[in-house]
N, C-alpha and C positions, 0 to 999 in steps of 0.2 A: 232688353239689353244684350242678350246673347246674339240675337239675330243681327243687331246693329254691329256688334263686334265682329261677327263672322263675315258680314258684308264688307266691312272695312278691310279686314284681312284678305278677303277674296280679291278686292280691288288691287291691293298692294301686290298680291301674288301675280295677278294678270300683268301688271306693269313690269314686274320682275321678269316674267317669262318672255315678254316682247324683246326681241333682239337676241334672245338665246337660241333662236332657230338657226340651225346650220344646214348641213346637208340633209336631204330627205331620207328617211328610213322608215320602214313599216312600223306602225304603232305597236306597242306591247299589248299582250292580252291581259297582263297584270302589271301594275306598278306599285311597288312596295317601298315604303319609307323605312330604311334599314338602320338608322342611327349614324354613328361615326364611320368615317372611311375605314374599311378593313386595313389592319396592319399587314396582313399577309393572307394568301389563299392556300398556303402549303399546310396540309394537315398536321405535319410534324411540328410546325412553328406557331401556328395561330393559337390565340388564347382568348380573344374577346368574343362576345356574343354576336356582333355583326359579322365577324369572320366565319364563325362556326355555322351560321345560317347558310352562308353561301357554300361553305365546304360540303354540307350535307346534301346540297343540290348537285354538286359536281362529282363528289366521290361517295362511294358506299363501303360499308364495312360488312363483316360476316352477317351481322343482323342490322336492322334499321328500326326506326321509331314508328310505332303504331300511331297514326294521326289522331286517333280518338283518345287513347290512354297514355301515350308516351312510353309504353312498355315495349320490350324487344320482340320483333317478329322476324321471320326469315328475310335475309337480304341476299348478298352474294352466295351465302350458304343456304341451300334449300332444305337441309336437314342436318342433325347432329346426334351423336351418342355421347352419354356421360358415363364414366366408369362408376362401378359401385361405391368406390371411396370418394366420389365427387371431385376428384383432382385432375382427371384427364378428360378433355373434350376433343372429340374427333368430328370435324366439320367436313361436309361434302358439298363442294361448289357446284353451282348449276352448270349444266352442259351448254346452256345458251348465254352464259355470262361472258361477254366480250368487251374489249375496250371500244371506245367510240370510233377508233380508227380501224376496227375490224379484227385485231388479233385476240386470241382467247386469253381470258384472265385465269391464271393458274395459281396453284397453291404456293409455287415459288415466289410469285408476286406478293402473296400474303406474308411469307417469311421475310422477304426483303423489306416490306413496308414496316413491319413491327421492329425488325433489327435496326432499321434507320431511325426510328423514334428513340431507341435505346442508345444509339451511337453517341458517345460523349461529345464528339465534334459538332453534332447538330445542336446540342444544348437545348433540347426540347423541354419546355417547362412542364408539359403534361406527361413526361416520361414515367412519372410515378404511377400513371394509370396501368402500367404493365408490370409493376413491381410484385404483383401477385404471382407472376410467372416464375417458375424455377430459374434461379441464377440471373434473373433480369436486372435486379438492383445491383448485383455484384458486377455485372458487365457494364452497366451505366456508370458506376462509380470507379471503374478501373481495377477492381479486385481480381477480376479475370479478364482476359483479353481475347479468348476464343469465342466467337459468337455461336459456334456449334454447341457450346455447353448450355446455352439458354434453352429453356424448355419449349421451343417451337420448332416444328419440322414439317416436311412435306413428304409423307410416305408414298404419295402418288400424285400424278399431275393435277388432280382435282380433290385431293384429300389433304387437309391441313389439321395438324394435331397440336394441342397445347397441353403442357403439364404444369399444374399449379403447385404452389408450396403447400396450400391447404384449401379446403372447400371455400369458395367465394360465392355467396348467394346471389349476388348481383352481377356475376360475370357476363352473362348474356346481354344484360343492359349495357355494360361497359363496352361490348363489342359494337354497339351502335354509335358510340361517341366519335366525333370527328378525328381525333388524334389516331384512332385505330382504323381509319379508312384505308383502302388499298390504293396505292399510287403506282404509276407506270415505271418500272425499274429502268428500262432502256432509255426512255426519254429523260429521266432524271440524271442518269449517269452521263448521257451525251451532252446535256446542256448545263449541268451544275446548278448553281443558285438561280440561274435565269430560266429554269425549265418551264415556269408558268408564263413566261413572256414569249416563248417560241411556239407559234401556231403551226399545225393544230396540236393543242394539248390533249393527249389521250386521257379520257376520264372514264370512271367506272359507274357514275351515277346517272340520274335521269336527265341532266342537262349538260350541255357543253358550254364552254366560255366563249361567247361570240365577241365580246369587247369588255375591256376594263379601262374606262377613261376616268383618271383620278379627278376627284371633286365634281364629277358629272354623273356617271352611272356605271353600274355593272350590268351588262346585258347577257342574259342566258337564253339559249335556244334548246328546244327539246332534242334529246339524244335519240335518234331513231333506232340505234343499235342496243339501247338499254333493255335488259331482259324483261322489264315490266313497262315497256313504252306504251302499251295499250291503256295503262291506267295512269299515265302522265298527262294531265288534263289541259295544261296551258302550253301553247307553242312558244311564245316569247314572253320572258319575264324581265322587267327592269327593276333593279334595286338601287335606290337613290341614297347617297350619303348625306342625309339631312340631320343636323343637330339642333337647329333653331326651332323651338315650339311654335312660334308664330308662323314661320314658313311651312312647317309641317301641316298645321291646321289650314293654312291657305290652300295648299295643294289638295288636301283632302276635300275641303269645302267646294272647290271649283271643279272637282272631278278629275283633276290631273293625277291624282294618286288614289289607289283603291284601298290600301291597307296601311295603317299606322301600327307598328308592333309594340311600342313602348310608351308608358305613361310619361316618361320624361320628354316626349315629343308633343305634349299637350300643355298649353298655358295653365298653370295651377289655379289662377284666378277664375278661370272658367270651368274648373272641374265640377263644382257643385251642380252646375246646370248641364254640363255635357253628360254626366253620369245618368241623367234622366232620359237621355235620348236612346232610341232603339239601335242606333249604329255605333254606340260606345258600350264596350262590354268589359266587365271586371270579373275576376275569378281568383280563387286561392291557389298559390303555387309556392314551391319551396325556394325562397330567395332571401338573402340577408344583407343588410346595409350596416357597415361598421367602420370603426377607425383602426388603422394599424399604428402601432408604436414601433419606431426604430430603436430597438433595445441595445444597439451598439453605440448609441450616442448618449452623452450626458445631457441632462439629468434623467433621461428616459431609461437608463440602465438600472435605475432604482425603482423597484416595484411599488414603493409607496407613492412615488410621483405618478406612475401610471394609474394606480388606483384612485388617487385624488382627482385626476383629470376625469376619469370615468364617472365617479360618484357626484361630480359637480354638474353633470349634464342632466337637464330636465327634458327627457325624451318626448314627453307628451307635448311640450311646446313645439317640437319639430313636426310631429304628425298632425297636430291640430292647426298650426299656423301656416305650415309650408307644404307638406306633401298632400294632405287633404284628400287622400284616396282610400281611406279605410284601413291604413296600415296599422299593425299592432306593434307597440313598443317592445323592445327586446332587452333582456338581461343575459341571454345566452346566444350562442352562435347558430346552433342547429334549429331550424324552424319547426313550429308545430306542423303536424301532418306528415312528417317523415315516417315511413313505414317501420313499425316495431321499435320505436324509440321515444322516450320522454326525456327531454333535455333538463339538466339540473339548473336551478336558478343561480344567477351570478350576482353582481353588485347592483344594488338598488340606488336610486337617487337619494343622496344623503349629504348635503352641503356641509353640514357641521362636521361630520366624520371626515369629509374631504379636506377641510381646513386643518383638522388635527393631524391627518396624515402628512400634509405639506409641512407643518411645523416639525414633525418627527423627521422629515427628510432634510430639514435645515433651512426651510424657506418660510418663516413665519409671515403671514400676510402677503406672501409673494415676494418678499424682499430678497434680493440677490438671485431671483430666478431669471435665467437668461432668456432674452427674447428668442422665440423659436418660430418655426414655420409649420403651416397646415397646408398640405398639398391636395389639390383637387383637380379634376379634369374640367376644362372650360366647355361651355355650350356656346355655339355661334349665335350671333345676332341678338335682337332684343327679346322680349318675351320672358317667360318664367324660367329662370336658371335655378333649378332646384338645388344642385350641388353647391352653387355659389351662395344661395340664401341660407343653406344649412351651415356653411362655413362662417358666414357673418354672425349667425345666431350663436354658434359655438364660441366664437371670438368674444362676444358680449357676455356669455355665461362664464367663461373662464376668467374674464376681467372682473366681473361683478362678484363672483363667489370666492375666487382665489387670489385676485389682485395680480394676475400675470398677463403678459402681453403676447399675443400671437400674430405673426405676419401671415396674411393669406397669399397663397402662391398658386395660381392657376396655370395649367398647361394644356396644349392641344393633346388629343387622345393618345397619339402614338408616342409623343414626347413624355407624357405622363406615365405611360406604361414602362418606358425605358428608365425613367427616374426611379420608379418603384424598384425595378430589378437591380439597379445599381446601388440601392439603399441610400440615395441622395436626398433624403427628406428627414424630418423629425417626426411628424405625425401626418397621417395620410387618409383621405377618404377612400373607402374600399367597398366592394360588394361581391357577392358570390351567388350564383344560381346553381342549384343542384344539377350535377351531370347525370345523375340517376337517383332513384328514390331509395336512398339509404344513408344512414348517419355518416358513413365512412367518407362520402364525398365532401362533407363539411369539416371533417376532422383530420383526414390524412394529409390535407393541403398544408398543415402546419408542422409536419414532420421535418426533421433536420435536413434531409436530402431532397425535399420536394421543391421544385422550381417555383411553385405558387406561394411559398411561404412568405417571402419578401419582407421579413421583419428582422432578420439577423438572429432570431431566437433559435437555440438548439437545446433540446432537453432529451437526454437518454431515457428518462422515466416516461415522458410523454410518448416517445417512439415505441417503447416497450409495451405500453398500455394499448396503443392502437394495434400493434402487431398481434398481441395476445388476444385482443377482442376479435380480430379477423381469423383467428385459429380456432375459435369456439364453434362447436356444433350446436350447442344450446342457445336459444335466443336470449334467455334471461341473463346468463353470464356474460354474453357479448354486450348486451345493453349496459350492465353494471360497469364493465371495464371502459366502455366508451364514455360513460358518465364521469368516471374518475378522470379520464383524459380531458374531457371538456372543462371540468372544474379547475384543472391546472391552467388551461388556456384563458379562461374568462375571469377566474376569481383569484386563485393562489398566486399566479404569476402575471395575470392581466396583460397578456400580450396584445389583445385587441379590446376595443370597447364597443360591444353591440349596441346599435341605436334602434333599428326597427326591422320588421319583416315586410317584405314587398307584398303588394296586392297586384295580381296579374291584371293586364290591360291590353286590349287592342281595339282598334276602330275599323269597322267595315260595315257596309250596308248588307244585311242578310238577304234583302230582296234582290241583290245584284251579285253577291259573292257567296260561294259555298265551299265547304271542305275544311273550315277552320274550327277546331274544337278546343275547349279548355282542358288542360291537364296539369298535374302537379309539377312537372319539370319544364313546362312552358315550351314544348317542342311542337312545331307546326310544319310538317314537311311540305315544301312548296309544290311538289308534284301532285299533292292531293287537293290543291286549291284551284278553283276555276270560276269563271264568270257564269252566272246562270243564263240559260238559253230562253 
């Protein structure tokens, strides 16, 4: 059955590719199916995983990801010193770190890049990644206006110094994240918002941007001036914006693509068979799938309503009937496997209690409950649409258990993200992949001033707990404070409804491709991947 399905899909793929041939260009050494079209390639603006994968190929931070472990290893900084109180980091940039256009990369570039992320006019959603730095949050929120007061400075041309508010155990890992990559000041200032569209774009990473053709491909070419070019293994890499599982499997089965990054790009009805194959790989990593509630809209401003909707969901039905990849159901937001942290249990499946809560909120049997919307991002084409199937299942559960009606609202990826930011939704499908292996990456995103919050929820107590946790030197007290914060999020105020934890997935033939390793933050640097000789 599988062979017949793959054969049919392959035939359809070949038909689709005929007529798509345009001008001749050299074939790529690697072709990767990257999911949705990136929203942006600007490190300060990007938020989605497809964007960040490209970002880490074009731009580098002080540290970079180890391809095997996902941990931080030296990047643009060849070494660093940490003060005895663990609050001051002094980074020494490599003498051979230059832009792809030949100019040296300096500590002043690092200062500019980080200040740009914090600039309120940029409105970077990941600006919170820098709030551990002295006065960074105050500058970002307008409490101070002098950027020189932020704890980042360049004591020398290749010396970059950072002063933190308190010790941050994951700070070096944070320096690998795309938002903190170094960008070319002169080019950005000359061309403004269009700086990525004006060639040649000076980059600090292993690849240069050769072409970005919307709805076609992003083509990367090896950067010969990258300090570690000798270990950048593929000359040309194409990343295709594919969201249809059928199309993705077609391209992979016919050899038109070498790598599928995400399980959402594989038809779920074939997963049971595909998981038995040597070219389909699963692994554990820290990722969470959940529902956001817009707490600024009635009736979702009532915690009893949010709790009722959460407790009416049979999550096992979602993982057994729809996702089918070995995912674990979730009652908390922070996944198992996060270093040094055990998440507290949240609300379990309990339809009877859900109905009682809805009565207490003034909607017995769902009577008088307004029709509301559930927002999710659309996948293109036929095939398995996991997010849509989950939406349909939630719609049925809430009708069956609570007697309430929900309208399903799907949007293309970029529009969906914009709708979330504008709080133009009632309930919304969401997910989060850990930016580094620490509970903070799952919890500080819901602080009041964090651009990734997108729920309208503000809690001074929650903010204080997260801040206090990050000021602790001892791991046990830090864990306890984080647990209190998470209970506020998932149980006491139920700002989100956790559904399940991701199972990592990629497809590649290990006899043809090497350099891809499973790790808990699902980071796979492109420069480490190559075709076997």
